[in-house]
N, C-alpha and C positions, 0 to 999 in steps of 0.2 A: 504494500500500500504506500502511495506517495505521501509526502508531507501534507499536501493540499487535501488529499483524501482523508488522512487522519484528522486534520483540523475540521473538515466538513462533518465527519462522523461525530466528533466531540460536540460540535455546535448543535447538530440534530438531536443528540440525546440529552442535551442540557436544557434547562428551563430557567425562566426568570427567578423562580424561587431558589434556584441553586446559587444565585449570586449573593455575595456578602452585601451588607448595607453600603459599604464604601464603593464596591463595584457598581451597585445600582445607581448611586449618586453620580459616579463618573460616567456611566452610560447615558444618563439624562443630560449631563453637561455636553458630552460628545454629540449626541443627537441634535440638541439645540444649536450647537456650534455649526454642525453640518447644514442644518436648515438655514441658519443665518448666512452662511457662505453662499448657499444656492440662491437665496433671495437677493443677496448683494450682487450676484453675477448676472442677473437677468438682463441688465442693460450692457453687459460686457461684449466685446468684439466676437468671441467665439459663439455666443448665443445669437448675436445678430447675424452672423454668417450662416448658422444653422437655420434660422428663421427664413433668410433669403433663399436658401436651398429648398426648403419645404415649399415656399411660395412659388418658386420657379419650376420645381420638378415634381411636386406632389407630396402627399402625406408620407410619414415614416412607414406606415403599414404597407402602403403600395410599394414603396421603395424596397422594403425588406422582403416582401413575398413575391412580387412580380417585376423586379427590376430588369430581368432579361427581356421579358415580353414587352414592357412599356417603355423602358428607357435605354436599354442596351448596355453593353459592358462599359462604354465610356462614362456613363453616369456613375457606375460603381467606382470607377477609378477616380472620378472627380470627388466623390464623397470621401474616399480614402485619402486623397491628397489634401482636401480641406481639413480633415480630421488629423492629419499628420501620421496616418497609419499605412502609407504606401510601403509595400515590401521593398527592402533595399537589397539588391543583388550585388554580390562582390565577386 
């Protein structure tokens, strides 16, 4: 089993009641911090680029499920390039 699989198994068998009071408090802090960062990023450039792509090329569901039929391989490459996830071949 990989490290990721071990971690996933641990998380799946654990519950909120298994956390200590300190861990519960820190979990709340982390979740609120993450939500605050997400809200603060709504007007940021990456989100604006994503919104432009959705307006220009369609909804994320359409892109995810039917990108070959509706948009072609070029659209997938554009999204990967915009997201910075284009594979690098060496």
